[in-house]
PDB file of N, H, CA, C and O in Angstrom:
ATOM      1  N   MET A   1       0.846  -1.176   0.000  1.00  0.00           N
ATOM      2  CA  MET A   1       0.000   0.000   0.000  1.00  0.00           C
ATOM      3  C   MET A   1       0.891   1.239   0.000  1.00  0.00           C
ATOM      4  O   MET A   1       1.873   1.314   0.738  1.00  0.00           O
ATOM      5  N   GLN A   2       0.532   2.201  -0.834  1.00  0.00           N
ATOM      6  H   GLN A   2      -0.266   2.139  -1.433  1.00  0.00           H
ATOM      7  CA  GLN A   2       1.243   3.481  -0.885  1.00  0.00           C
ATOM      8  C   GLN A   2       0.369   4.549  -0.248  1.00  0.00           C
ATOM      9  O   GLN A   2      -0.856   4.501  -0.356  1.00  0.00           O
ATOM     10  N   TYR A   3       0.995   5.509   0.414  1.00  0.00           N
ATOM     11  H   TYR A   3       1.991   5.548   0.502  1.00  0.00           H
ATOM     12  CA  TYR A   3       0.258   6.617   1.014  1.00  0.00           C
ATOM     13  C   TYR A   3       0.818   7.931   0.499  1.00  0.00           C
ATOM     14  O   TYR A   3       2.004   8.034   0.188  1.00  0.00           O
ATOM     15  N   LYS A   4      -0.039   8.927   0.413  1.00  0.00           N
ATOM     16  H   LYS A   4      -1.003   8.844   0.666  1.00  0.00           H
ATOM     17  CA  LYS A   4       0.359  10.282   0.019  1.00  0.00           C
ATOM     18  C   LYS A   4      -0.285  11.234   1.021  1.00  0.00           C
ATOM     19  O   LYS A   4      -1.480  11.137   1.301  1.00  0.00           O
ATOM     20  N   VAL A   5       0.513  12.152   1.556  1.00  0.00           N
ATOM     21  H   VAL A   5       1.483  12.231   1.329  1.00  0.00           H
ATOM     22  CA  VAL A   5       0.021  13.121   2.523  1.00  0.00           C
ATOM     23  C   VAL A   5       0.204  14.515   1.929  1.00  0.00           C
ATOM     24  O   VAL A   5       1.304  14.899   1.532  1.00  0.00           O
ATOM     25  N   ILE A   6      -0.899  15.262   1.877  1.00  0.00           N
ATOM     26  H   ILE A   6      -1.792  14.950   2.199  1.00  0.00           H
ATOM     27  CA  ILE A   6      -0.894  16.572   1.234  1.00  0.00           C
ATOM     28  C   ILE A   6      -1.376  17.624   2.232  1.00  0.00           C
ATOM     29  O   ILE A   6      -2.409  17.428   2.872  1.00  0.00           O
ATOM     30  N   PRO A   7      -0.647  18.742   2.380  1.00  0.00           N
ATOM     31  CA  PRO A   7      -1.147  19.804   3.255  1.00  0.00           C
ATOM     32  C   PRO A   7      -2.492  20.315   2.745  1.00  0.00           C
ATOM     33  O   PRO A   7      -2.688  20.479   1.541  1.00  0.00           O
ATOM     34  N   PHE A   8      -3.408  20.563   3.670  1.00  0.00           N
ATOM     35  H   PHE A   8      -3.248  20.429   4.648  1.00  0.00           H
ATOM     36  CA  PHE A   8      -4.716  21.104   3.296  1.00  0.00           C
ATOM     37  C   PHE A   8      -5.020  22.313   4.161  1.00  0.00           C
ATOM     38  O   PHE A   8      -5.086  22.211   5.386  1.00  0.00           O
ATOM     39  N   VAL A   9      -5.206  23.465   3.514  1.00  0.00           N
ATOM     40  H   VAL A   9      -5.152  23.547   2.519  1.00  0.00           H
ATOM     41  CA  VAL A   9      -5.586  24.694   4.201  1.00  0.00           C
ATOM     42  C   VAL A   9      -6.761  25.282   3.442  1.00  0.00           C
ATOM     43  O   VAL A   9      -6.619  25.707   2.295  1.00  0.00           O
ATOM     44  N   ALA A  10      -7.913  25.306   4.079  1.00  0.00           N
ATOM     45  H   ALA A  10      -8.028  24.961   5.010  1.00  0.00           H
ATOM     46  CA  ALA A  10      -9.088  25.907   3.452  1.00  0.00           C
ATOM     47  C   ALA A  10      -9.014  27.421   3.594  1.00  0.00           C
ATOM     48  O   ALA A  10      -8.610  27.935   4.637  1.00  0.00           O
ATOM     49  N   THR A  11      -9.403  28.126   2.549  1.00  0.00           N
ATOM     50  H   THR A  11      -9.732  27.709   1.702  1.00  0.00           H
ATOM     51  CA  THR A  11      -9.457  29.585   2.572  1.00  0.00           C
ATOM     52  C   THR A  11     -10.924  29.985   2.565  1.00  0.00           C
ATOM     53  O   THR A  11     -11.631  29.769   1.581  1.00  0.00           O
ATOM     54  N   VAL A  12     -11.376  30.567   3.668  1.00  0.00           N
ATOM     55  H   VAL A  12     -10.802  30.742   4.467  1.00  0.00           H
ATOM     56  CA  VAL A  12     -12.793  30.893   3.831  1.00  0.00           C
ATOM     57  C   VAL A  12     -12.934  32.384   4.116  1.00  0.00           C
ATOM     58  O   VAL A  12     -12.283  32.919   5.013  1.00  0.00           O
ATOM     59  N   GLN A  13     -13.787  33.043   3.349  1.00  0.00           N
ATOM     60  H   GLN A  13     -14.316  32.608   2.621  1.00  0.00           H
ATOM     61  CA  GLN A  13     -14.066  34.463   3.561  1.00  0.00           C
ATOM     62  C   GLN A  13     -15.014  34.625   4.751  1.00  0.00           C
ATOM     63  O   GLN A  13     -15.673  33.668   5.157  1.00  0.00           O
ATOM     64  N   ASN A  14     -15.082  35.836   5.306  1.00  0.00           N
ATOM     65  H   ASN A  14     -14.546  36.613   4.975  1.00  0.00           H
ATOM     66  CA  ASN A  14     -15.947  36.093   6.453  1.00  0.00           C
ATOM     67  C   ASN A  14     -17.403  35.756   6.173  1.00  0.00           C
ATOM     68  O   ASN A  14     -18.110  35.279   7.060  1.00  0.00           O
ATOM     69  N   SER A  15     -17.852  35.994   4.965  1.00  0.00           N
ATOM     70  H   SER A  15     -17.278  36.382   4.244  1.00  0.00           H
ATOM     71  CA  SER A  15     -19.261  35.770   4.621  1.00  0.00           C
ATOM     72  C   SER A  15     -19.571  34.298   4.353  1.00  0.00           C
ATOM     73  O   SER A  15     -20.738  33.929   4.224  1.00  0.00           O
ATOM     74  N   GLN A  16     -18.542  33.454   4.268  1.00  0.00           N
ATOM     75  H   GLN A  16     -17.594  33.754   4.373  1.00  0.00           H
ATOM     76  CA  GLN A  16     -18.730  32.040   3.988  1.00  0.00           C
ATOM     77  C   GLN A  16     -18.717  31.247   5.289  1.00  0.00           C
ATOM     78  O   GLN A  16     -18.228  31.719   6.316  1.00  0.00           O
ATOM     79  N   GLY A  17     -19.250  30.064   5.228  1.00  0.00           N
ATOM     80  H   GLY A  17     -19.647  29.681   4.394  1.00  0.00           H
ATOM     81  CA  GLY A  17     -19.252  29.210   6.409  1.00  0.00           C
ATOM     82  C   GLY A  17     -18.437  27.959   6.174  1.00  0.00           C
ATOM     83  O   GLY A  17     -17.558  27.912   5.314  1.00  0.00           O
ATOM     84  N   SER A  18     -18.748  26.956   6.953  1.00  0.00           N
ATOM     85  H   SER A  18     -19.462  26.993   7.652  1.00  0.00           H
ATOM     86  CA  SER A  18     -18.017  25.696   6.867  1.00  0.00           C
ATOM     87  C   SER A  18     -18.236  25.005   5.521  1.00  0.00           C
ATOM     88  O   SER A  18     -17.437  24.161   5.116  1.00  0.00           O
ATOM     89  N   GLU A  19     -19.323  25.366   4.829  1.00  0.00           N
ATOM     90  H   GLU A  19     -19.972  26.052   5.158  1.00  0.00           H
ATOM     91  CA  GLU A  19     -19.584  24.774   3.514  1.00  0.00           C
ATOM     92  C   GLU A  19     -18.454  25.078   2.532  1.00  0.00           C
ATOM     93  O   GLU A  19     -18.134  24.247   1.682  1.00  0.00           O
ATOM     94  N   ALA A  20     -17.851  26.254   2.641  1.00  0.00           N
ATOM     95  H   ALA A  20     -18.110  26.929   3.332  1.00  0.00           H
ATOM     96  CA  ALA A  20     -16.751  26.631   1.751  1.00  0.00           C
ATOM     97  C   ALA A  20     -15.543  25.740   2.001  1.00  0.00           C
ATOM     98  O   ALA A  20     -14.897  25.291   1.054  1.00  0.00           O
ATOM     99  N   ALA A  21     -15.234  25.482   3.260  1.00  0.00           N
ATOM    100  H   ALA A  21     -15.759  25.846   4.029  1.00  0.00           H
ATOM    101  CA  ALA A  21     -14.105  24.604   3.591  1.00  0.00           C
ATOM    102  C   ALA A  21     -14.390  23.185   3.127  1.00  0.00           C
ATOM    103  O   ALA A  21     -13.511  22.522   2.574  1.00  0.00           O
ATOM    104  N   ALA A  22     -15.612  22.715   3.347  1.00  0.00           N
ATOM    105  H   ALA A  22     -16.325  23.253   3.796  1.00  0.00           H
ATOM    106  CA  ALA A  22     -15.989  21.364   2.919  1.00  0.00           C
ATOM    107  C   ALA A  22     -15.904  21.227   1.412  1.00  0.00           C
ATOM    108  O   ALA A  22     -15.465  20.194   0.907  1.00  0.00           O
ATOM    109  N   SER A  23     -16.315  22.252   0.693  1.00  0.00           N
ATOM    110  H   SER A  23     -16.671  23.091   1.104  1.00  0.00           H
ATOM    111  CA  SER A  23     -16.257  22.228  -0.773  1.00  0.00           C
ATOM    112  C   SER A  23     -14.810  22.136  -1.264  1.00  0.00           C
ATOM    113  O   SER A  23     -14.525  21.412  -2.218  1.00  0.00           O
ATOM    114  N   GLN A  24     -13.899  22.866  -0.616  1.00  0.00           N
ATOM    115  H   GLN A  24     -14.132  23.453   0.159  1.00  0.00           H
ATOM    116  CA  GLN A  24     -12.491  22.827  -1.008  1.00  0.00           C
ATOM    117  C   GLN A  24     -11.886  21.451  -0.753  1.00  0.00           C
ATOM    118  O   GLN A  24     -11.085  20.962  -1.550  1.00  0.00           O
ATOM    119  N   LEU A  25     -12.272  20.828   0.362  1.00  0.00           N
ATOM    120  H   LEU A  25     -12.922  21.225   1.009  1.00  0.00           H
ATOM    121  CA  LEU A  25     -11.783  19.483   0.650  1.00  0.00           C
ATOM    122  C   LEU A  25     -12.356  18.496  -0.359  1.00  0.00           C
ATOM    123  O   LEU A  25     -11.655  17.591  -0.812  1.00  0.00           O
ATOM    124  N   GLN A  26     -13.616  18.664  -0.707  1.00  0.00           N
ATOM    125  H   GLN A  26     -14.186  19.399  -0.339  1.00  0.00           H
ATOM    126  CA  GLN A  26     -14.245  17.778  -1.691  1.00  0.00           C
ATOM    127  C   GLN A  26     -13.550  17.877  -3.047  1.00  0.00           C
ATOM    128  O   GLN A  26     -13.350  16.865  -3.719  1.00  0.00           O
ATOM    129  N   ILE A  27     -13.186  19.080  -3.443  1.00  0.00           N
ATOM    130  H   ILE A  27     -13.349  19.901  -2.896  1.00  0.00           H
ATOM    131  CA  ILE A  27     -12.479  19.273  -4.719  1.00  0.00           C
ATOM    132  C   ILE A  27     -11.136  18.544  -4.686  1.00  0.00           C
ATOM    133  O   ILE A  27     -10.766  17.880  -5.654  1.00  0.00           O
ATOM    134  N   LEU A  28     -10.400  18.667  -3.569  1.00  0.00           N
ATOM    135  H   LEU A  28     -10.700  19.206  -2.782  1.00  0.00           H
ATOM    136  CA  LEU A  28      -9.117  17.967  -3.439  1.00  0.00           C
ATOM    137  C   LEU A  28      -9.313  16.459  -3.524  1.00  0.00           C
ATOM    138  O   LEU A  28      -8.560  15.769  -4.211  1.00  0.00           O
ATOM    139  N   ILE A  29     -10.328  15.948  -2.821  1.00  0.00           N
ATOM    140  H   ILE A  29     -10.939  16.509  -2.263  1.00  0.00           H
ATOM    141  CA  ILE A  29     -10.595  14.509  -2.838  1.00  0.00           C
ATOM    142  C   ILE A  29     -10.921  14.046  -4.251  1.00  0.00           C
ATOM    143  O   ILE A  29     -10.430  13.006  -4.690  1.00  0.00           O
ATOM    144  N   GLU A  30     -11.742  14.803  -4.968  1.00  0.00           N
ATOM    145  H   GLU A  30     -12.141  15.648  -4.612  1.00  0.00           H
ATOM    146  CA  GLU A  30     -12.105  14.440  -6.346  1.00  0.00           C
ATOM    147  C   GLU A  30     -10.897  14.481  -7.271  1.00  0.00           C
ATOM    148  O   GLU A  30     -10.742  13.612  -8.128  1.00  0.00           O
ATOM    149  N   GLN A  31     -10.040  15.485  -7.104  1.00  0.00           N
ATOM    150  H   GLN A  31     -10.165  16.191  -6.408  1.00  0.00           H
ATOM    151  CA  GLN A  31      -8.829  15.581  -7.932  1.00  0.00           C
ATOM    152  C   GLN A  31      -7.925  14.375  -7.707  1.00  0.00           C
ATOM    153  O   GLN A  31      -7.432  13.778  -8.664  1.00  0.00           O
ATOM    154  N   MET A  32      -7.708  14.019  -6.450  1.00  0.00           N
ATOM    155  H   MET A  32      -8.108  14.505  -5.672  1.00  0.00           H
ATOM    156  CA  MET A  32      -6.830  12.894  -6.139  1.00  0.00           C
ATOM    157  C   MET A  32      -7.466  11.569  -6.540  1.00  0.00           C
ATOM    158  O   MET A  32      -6.765  10.647  -6.959  1.00  0.00           O
ATOM    159  N   SER A  33      -8.769  11.467  -6.418  1.00  0.00           N
ATOM    160  H   SER A  33      -9.338  12.216  -6.078  1.00  0.00           H
ATOM    161  CA  SER A  33      -9.481  10.256  -6.826  1.00  0.00           C
ATOM    162  C   SER A  33      -9.300  10.024  -8.328  1.00  0.00           C
ATOM    163  O   SER A  33      -9.151   8.886  -8.772  1.00  0.00           O
ATOM    164  N   GLY A  34      -9.313  11.106  -9.101  1.00  0.00           N
ATOM    165  H   GLY A  34      -9.434  12.030  -8.740  1.00  0.00           H
ATOM    166  CA  GLY A  34      -9.094  11.016 -10.541  1.00  0.00           C
ATOM    167  C   GLY A  34      -7.702  10.527 -10.895  1.00  0.00           C
ATOM    168  O   GLY A  34      -7.474  10.061 -12.011  1.00  0.00           O
ATOM    169  N   LYS A  35      -6.763  10.628  -9.951  1.00  0.00           N
ATOM    170  H   LYS A  35      -6.948  11.007  -9.045  1.00  0.00           H
ATOM    171  CA  LYS A  35      -5.390  10.161 -10.159  1.00  0.00           C
ATOM    172  C   LYS A  35      -5.164   8.789  -9.528  1.00  0.00           C
ATOM    173  O   LYS A  35      -4.034   8.303  -9.471  1.00  0.00           O
ATOM    174  N   GLY A  36      -6.263   8.159  -9.046  1.00  0.00           N
ATOM    175  H   GLY A  36      -7.181   8.554  -9.092  1.00  0.00           H
ATOM    176  CA  GLY A  36      -6.156   6.812  -8.501  1.00  0.00           C
ATOM    177  C   GLY A  36      -5.901   6.736  -7.006  1.00  0.00           C
ATOM    178  O   GLY A  36      -5.579   5.662  -6.499  1.00  0.00           O
ATOM    179  N   TRP A  37      -6.035   7.847  -6.280  1.00  0.00           N
ATOM    180  H   TRP A  37      -6.297   8.720  -6.692  1.00  0.00           H
ATOM    181  CA  TRP A  37      -5.794   7.868  -4.840  1.00  0.00           C
ATOM    182  C   TRP A  37      -7.125   7.859  -4.109  1.00  0.00           C
ATOM    183  O   TRP A  37      -8.061   8.551  -4.508  1.00  0.00           O
ATOM    184  N   GLU A  38      -7.213   7.079  -3.041  1.00  0.00           N
ATOM    185  H   GLU A  38      -6.453   6.517  -2.716  1.00  0.00           H
ATOM    186  CA  GLU A  38      -8.408   6.989  -2.215  1.00  0.00           C
ATOM    187  C   GLU A  38      -8.208   7.805  -0.945  1.00  0.00           C
ATOM    188  O   GLU A  38      -7.195   7.663  -0.259  1.00  0.00           O
ATOM    189  N   TYR A  39      -9.181   8.664  -0.635  1.00  0.00           N
ATOM    190  H   TYR A  39     -10.003   8.780  -1.192  1.00  0.00           H
ATOM    191  CA  TYR A  39      -9.114   9.491   0.565  1.00  0.00           C
ATOM    192  C   TYR A  39      -9.220   8.617   1.809  1.00  0.00           C
ATOM    193  O   TYR A  39     -10.066   7.725   1.870  1.00  0.00           O
ATOM    194  N   VAL A  40      -8.366   8.869   2.800  1.00  0.00           N
ATOM    195  H   VAL A  40      -7.679   9.594   2.750  1.00  0.00           H
ATOM    196  CA  VAL A  40      -8.389   8.126   4.057  1.00  0.00           C
ATOM    197  C   VAL A  40      -8.963   9.010   5.167  1.00  0.00           C
ATOM    198  O   VAL A  40      -9.973   8.660   5.777  1.00  0.00           O
ATOM    199  N   ARG A  41      -8.324  10.154   5.429  1.00  0.00           N
ATOM    200  H   ARG A  41      -7.503  10.438   4.934  1.00  0.00           H
ATOM    201  CA  ARG A  41      -8.791  11.049   6.492  1.00  0.00           C
ATOM    202  C   ARG A  41      -7.985  12.348   6.478  1.00  0.00           C
ATOM    203  O   ARG A  41      -7.000  12.491   5.753  1.00  0.00           O
ATOM    204  N   LEU A  42      -8.442  13.284   7.303  1.00  0.00           N
ATOM    205  H   LEU A  42      -9.242  13.168   7.892  1.00  0.00           H
ATOM    206  CA  LEU A  42      -7.747  14.548   7.516  1.00  0.00           C
ATOM    207  C   LEU A  42      -7.075  14.466   8.883  1.00  0.00           C
ATOM    208  O   LEU A  42      -7.735  14.215   9.891  1.00  0.00           O
ATOM    209  N   GLU A  43      -5.768  14.678   8.914  1.00  0.00           N
ATOM    210  H   GLU A  43      -5.231  14.882   8.095  1.00  0.00           H
ATOM    211  CA  GLU A  43      -4.988  14.603  10.156  1.00  0.00           C
ATOM    212  C   GLU A  43      -4.526  15.997  10.561  1.00  0.00           C
ATOM    213  O   GLU A  43      -4.270  16.849   9.710  1.00  0.00           O
ATOM    214  N   SER A  44      -4.424  16.217  11.847  1.00  0.00           N
ATOM    215  H   SER A  44      -4.632  15.525  12.539  1.00  0.00           H
ATOM    216  CA  SER A  44      -3.876  17.457  12.376  1.00  0.00           C
ATOM    217  C   SER A  44      -2.530  17.127  13.012  1.00  0.00           C
ATOM    218  O   SER A  44      -2.431  16.232  13.852  1.00  0.00           O
ATOM    219  N   ILE A  45      -1.498  17.855  12.603  1.00  0.00           N
ATOM    220  H   ILE A  45      -1.577  18.582  11.921  1.00  0.00           H
ATOM    221  CA  ILE A  45      -0.149  17.630  13.114  1.00  0.00           C
ATOM    222  C   ILE A  45       0.304  18.889  13.840  1.00  0.00           C
ATOM    223  O   ILE A  45       0.292  19.980  13.271  1.00  0.00           O
ATOM    224  N   GLU A  46       0.704  18.734  15.102  1.00  0.00           N
ATOM    225  H   GLU A  46       0.714  17.847  15.564  1.00  0.00           H
ATOM    226  CA  GLU A  46       1.214  19.862  15.879  1.00  0.00           C
ATOM    227  C   GLU A  46       2.736  19.822  15.895  1.00  0.00           C
ATOM    228  O   GLU A  46       3.341  18.755  15.999  1.00  0.00           O
ATOM    229  N   THR A  47       3.340  20.991  15.791  1.00  0.00           N
ATOM    230  H   THR A  47       2.848  21.858  15.706  1.00  0.00           H
ATOM    231  CA  THR A  47       4.791  21.066  15.796  1.00  0.00           C
ATOM    232  C   THR A  47       5.244  22.381  16.421  1.00  0.00           C
ATOM    233  O   THR A  47       4.472  23.336  16.508  1.00  0.00           O
ATOM    234  N   PHE A  48       6.482  22.422  16.848  1.00  0.00           N
ATOM    235  H   PHE A  48       7.109  21.646  16.777  1.00  0.00           H
ATOM    236  CA  PHE A  48       7.077  23.635  17.399  1.00  0.00           C
ATOM    237  C   PHE A  48       7.810  24.355  16.279  1.00  0.00           C
ATOM    238  O   PHE A  48       8.626  23.756  15.579  1.00  0.00           O
ATOM    239  N   VAL A  49       7.521  25.634  16.112  1.00  0.00           N
ATOM    240  H   VAL A  49       6.859  26.120  16.681  1.00  0.00           H
ATOM    241  CA  VAL A  49       8.206  26.455  15.119  1.00  0.00           C
ATOM    242  C   VAL A  49       9.187  27.342  15.869  1.00  0.00           C
ATOM    243  O   VAL A  49       8.795  28.107  16.751  1.00  0.00           O
ATOM    244  N   ALA A  50      10.457  27.238  15.518  1.00  0.00           N
ATOM    245  H   ALA A  50      10.776  26.617  14.802  1.00  0.00           H
ATOM    246  CA  ALA A  50      11.501  28.009  16.197  1.00  0.00           C
ATOM    247  C   ALA A  50      11.332  29.493  15.936  1.00  0.00           C
ATOM    248  O   ALA A  50      10.874  29.899  14.868  1.00  0.00           O
ATOM    249  N   GLY A  51      11.704  30.296  16.917  1.00  0.00           N
ATOM    250  H   GLY A  51      12.075  29.966  17.785  1.00  0.00           H
ATOM    251  CA  GLY A  51      11.671  31.742  16.755  1.00  0.00           C
ATOM    252  C   GLY A  51      12.905  32.222  16.005  1.00  0.00           C
ATOM    253  O   GLY A  51      13.753  31.426  15.601  1.00  0.00           O
ATOM    254  N   SER A  52      12.990  33.521  15.829  1.00  0.00           N
ATOM    255  H   SER A  52      12.301  34.167  16.157  1.00  0.00           H
ATOM    256  CA  SER A  52      14.163  34.076  15.154  1.00  0.00           C
ATOM    257  C   SER A  52      14.958  34.917  16.148  1.00  0.00           C
ATOM    258  O   SER A  52      14.407  35.448  17.112  1.00  0.00           O
ATOM    259  N   ASN A  53      16.250  35.029  15.901  1.00  0.00           N
ATOM    260  H   ASN A  53      16.698  34.598  15.117  1.00  0.00           H
ATOM    261  CA  ASN A  53      17.123  35.807  16.783  1.00  0.00           C
ATOM    262  C   ASN A  53      17.108  37.290  16.444  1.00  0.00           C
ATOM    263  O   ASN A  53      17.554  38.114  17.243  1.00  0.00           O
ATOM    264  N   GLY A  54      16.604  37.635  15.277  1.00  0.00           N
ATOM    265  H   GLY A  54      16.242  36.966  14.628  1.00  0.00           H
ATOM    266  CA  GLY A  54      16.639  39.028  14.854  1.00  0.00           C
ATOM    267  C   GLY A  54      18.062  39.459  14.563  1.00  0.00           C
ATOM    268  O   GLY A  54      18.960  38.624  14.449  1.00  0.00           O
ATOM    269  N   CYS A  55      18.265  40.744  14.444  1.00  0.00           N
ATOM    270  H   CYS A  55      17.535  41.422  14.536  1.00  0.00           H
ATOM    271  CA  CYS A  55      19.592  41.299  14.195  1.00  0.00           C
ATOM    272  C   CYS A  55      20.082  41.918  15.500  1.00  0.00           C
ATOM    273  O   CYS A  55      19.564  42.951  15.925  1.00  0.00           O
ATOM    274  N   PHE A  56      21.065  41.303  16.136  1.00  0.00           N
ATOM    275  H   PHE A  56      21.485  40.463  15.791  1.00  0.00           H
ATOM    276  CA  PHE A  56      21.564  41.717  17.445  1.00  0.00           C
ATOM    277  C   PHE A  56      20.439  41.702  18.487  1.00  0.00           C
ATOM    278  O   PHE A  56      20.441  42.499  19.426  1.00  0.00           O
ATOM    279  N   GLY A  57      19.487  40.797  18.311  1.00  0.00           N
ATOM    280  H   GLY A  57      19.484  40.150  17.548  1.00  0.00           H
ATOM    281  CA  GLY A  57      18.379  40.679  19.257  1.00  0.00           C
ATOM    282  C   GLY A  57      17.208  41.600  18.973  1.00  0.00           C
ATOM    283  O   GLY A  57      16.149  41.472  19.588  1.00  0.00           O
ATOM    284  N   ILE A  58      17.395  42.543  18.028  1.00  0.00           N
ATOM    285  H   ILE A  58      18.255  42.647  17.528  1.00  0.00           H
ATOM    286  CA  ILE A  58      16.314  43.472  17.675  1.00  0.00           C
ATOM    287  C   ILE A  58      15.386  42.774  16.678  1.00  0.00           C
ATOM    288  O   ILE A  58      15.832  42.253  15.656  1.00  0.00           O
ATOM    289  N   GLY A  59      14.125  42.775  16.984  1.00  0.00           N
ATOM    290  H   GLY A  59      13.763  43.198  17.815  1.00  0.00           H
ATOM    291  CA  GLY A  59      13.154  42.131  16.104  1.00  0.00           C
ATOM    292  C   GLY A  59      13.060  40.624  16.314  1.00  0.00           C
ATOM    293  O   GLY A  59      12.460  39.913  15.507  1.00  0.00           O
ATOM    294  N   ALA A  60      13.660  40.141  17.410  1.00  0.00           N
ATOM    295  H   ALA A  60      14.148  40.718  18.065  1.00  0.00           H
ATOM    296  CA  ALA A  60      13.599  38.712  17.702  1.00  0.00           C
ATOM    297  C   ALA A  60      12.146  38.310  17.970  1.00  0.00           C
ATOM    298  O   ALA A  60      11.353  39.093  18.492  1.00  0.00           O
ATOM    299  N   SER A  61      11.825  37.087  17.604  1.00  0.00           N
ATOM    300  H   SER A  61      12.469  36.451  17.179  1.00  0.00           H
ATOM    301  CA  SER A  61      10.473  36.588  17.869  1.00  0.00           C
ATOM    302  C   SER A  61      10.579  35.229  18.549  1.00  0.00           C
ATOM    303  O   SER A  61      11.441  34.419  18.210  1.00  0.00           O
ATOM    304  N   PRO A  62       9.698  34.990  19.506  1.00  0.00           N
ATOM    305  CA  PRO A  62       9.741  33.709  20.213  1.00  0.00           C
ATOM    306  C   PRO A  62       9.165  32.590  19.354  1.00  0.00           C
ATOM    307  O   PRO A  62       8.372  32.830  18.443  1.00  0.00           O
ATOM    308  N   GLY A  63       9.574  31.378  19.656  1.00  0.00           N
ATOM    309  H   GLY A  63      10.219  31.183  20.395  1.00  0.00           H
ATOM    310  CA  GLY A  63       9.001  30.226  18.980  1.00  0.00           C
ATOM    311  C   GLY A  63       7.638  29.923  19.560  1.00  0.00           C
ATOM    312  O   GLY A  63       7.220  30.528  20.547  1.00  0.00           O
ATOM    313  N   GLY A  64       6.954  28.986  18.942  1.00  0.00           N
ATOM    314  H   GLY A  64       7.294  28.494  18.140  1.00  0.00           H
ATOM    315  CA  GLY A  64       5.635  28.623  19.451  1.00  0.00           C
ATOM    316  C   GLY A  64       5.091  27.401  18.749  1.00  0.00           C
ATOM    317  O   GLY A  64       5.648  26.926  17.759  1.00  0.00           O
ATOM    318  N   MET A  65       4.007  26.911  19.274  1.00  0.00           N
ATOM    319  H   MET A  65       3.555  27.298  20.078  1.00  0.00           H
ATOM    320  CA  MET A  65       3.350  25.739  18.705  1.00  0.00           C
ATOM    321  C   MET A  65       2.415  26.170  17.571  1.00  0.00           C
ATOM    322  O   MET A  65       1.815  27.244  17.619  1.00  0.00           O
ATOM    323  N   THR A  66       2.303  25.321  16.564  1.00  0.00           N
ATOM    324  H   THR A  66       2.790  24.449  16.525  1.00  0.00           H
ATOM    325  CA  THR A  66       1.354  25.540  15.473  1.00  0.00           C
ATOM    326  C   THR A  66       0.848  24.180  15.020  1.00  0.00           C
ATOM    327  O   THR A  66       1.429  23.147  15.350  1.00  0.00           O
ATOM    328  N   SER A  67      -0.230  24.191  14.267  1.00  0.00           N
ATOM    329  H   SER A  67      -0.702  25.030  13.998  1.00  0.00           H
ATOM    330  CA  SER A  67      -0.743  22.917  13.764  1.00  0.00           C
ATOM    331  C   SER A  67      -1.009  23.026  12.273  1.00  0.00           C
ATOM    332  O   SER A  67      -1.302  24.103  11.753  1.00  0.00           O
ATOM    333  N   PHE A  68      -0.903  21.908  11.608  1.00  0.00           N
ATOM    334  H   PHE A  68      -0.665  21.033  12.031  1.00  0.00           H
ATOM    335  CA  PHE A  68      -1.136  21.816  10.173  1.00  0.00           C
ATOM    336  C   PHE A  68      -2.157  20.714   9.923  1.00  0.00           C
ATOM    337  O   PHE A  68      -2.158  19.691  10.607  1.00  0.00           O
ATOM    338  N   SER A  69      -3.020  20.928   8.943  1.00  0.00           N
ATOM    339  H   SER A  69      -3.019  21.759   8.387  1.00  0.00           H
ATOM    340  CA  SER A  69      -3.963  19.891   8.528  1.00  0.00           C
ATOM    341  C   SER A  69      -3.395  19.198   7.301  1.00  0.00           C
ATOM    342  O   SER A  69      -2.925  19.851   6.369  1.00  0.00           O
ATOM    343  N   MET A  70      -3.442  17.866   7.307  1.00  0.00           N
ATOM    344  H   MET A  70      -3.824  17.336   8.064  1.00  0.00           H
ATOM    345  CA  MET A  70      -2.906  17.058   6.219  1.00  0.00           C
ATOM    346  C   MET A  70      -3.969  16.079   5.740  1.00  0.00           C
ATOM    347  O   MET A  70      -4.572  15.361   6.538  1.00  0.00           O
ATOM    348  N   ALA A  71      -4.190  16.057   4.438  1.00  0.00           N
ATOM    349  H   ALA A  71      -3.700  16.640   3.790  1.00  0.00           H
ATOM    350  CA  ALA A  71      -5.111  15.098   3.841  1.00  0.00           C
ATOM    351  C   ALA A  71      -4.324  13.843   3.499  1.00  0.00           C
ATOM    352  O   ALA A  71      -3.293  13.913   2.831  1.00  0.00           O
ATOM    353  N   VAL A  72      -4.811  12.696   3.956  1.00  0.00           N
ATOM    354  H   VAL A  72      -5.649  12.639   4.499  1.00  0.00           H
ATOM    355  CA  VAL A  72      -4.133  11.416   3.752  1.00  0.00           C
ATOM    356  C   VAL A  72      -4.881  10.610   2.691  1.00  0.00           C
ATOM    357  O   VAL A  72      -6.100  10.455   2.760  1.00  0.00           O
ATOM    358  N   PHE A  73      -4.141  10.104   1.718  1.00  0.00           N
ATOM    359  H   PHE A  73      -3.150  10.230   1.662  1.00  0.00           H
ATOM    360  CA  PHE A  73      -4.696   9.293   0.643  1.00  0.00           C
ATOM    361  C   PHE A  73      -3.916   7.978   0.571  1.00  0.00           C
ATOM    362  O   PHE A  73      -2.757   7.906   0.979  1.00  0.00           O
ATOM    363  N   LYS A  74      -4.568   6.950   0.049  1.00  0.00           N
ATOM    364  H   LYS A  74      -5.510   7.008  -0.282  1.00  0.00           H
ATOM    365  CA  LYS A  74      -3.865   5.673  -0.133  1.00  0.00           C
ATOM    366  C   LYS A  74      -4.137   5.133  -1.515  1.00  0.00           C
ATOM    367  O   LYS A  74      -5.122   5.479  -2.166  1.00  0.00           O
ATOM    368  N   GLN A  75      -3.230   4.272  -1.942  1.00  0.00           N
ATOM    369  H   GLN A  75      -2.430   3.991  -1.412  1.00  0.00           H
ATOM    370  CA  GLN A  75      -3.326   3.634  -3.253  1.00  0.00           C
ATOM    371  C   GLN A  75      -2.810   2.211  -3.108  1.00  0.00           C
ATOM    372  O   GLN A  75      -1.697   1.989  -2.631  1.00  0.00           O
ATOM    373  N   PRO A  76      -3.630   1.247  -3.524  1.00  0.00           N
ATOM    374  CA  PRO A  76      -3.176  -0.167  -3.375  1.00  0.00           C
ATOM    375  C   PRO A  76      -1.976  -0.491  -4.258  1.00  0.00           C
ATOM    376  O   PRO A  76      -1.487  -1.621  -4.245  1.00  0.00           O
TER     377      PRO A  76
END
């Protein structure tokens, strides 16, 4: 079995609701299905993003946690 993991970020305007995000995911699933990939699930991955030192400490930013959504597909 082969797996493919693709970052998924829905872009939703203020006037739109969850339907816009669902539609974008559906389009991705249909595109990948056309290439022979079967949708498995949407995963959330949390990671630590390092901060920057800035220039001589000026403009330094602290690190922090962030999360990414990943669409998982499989192919026999």
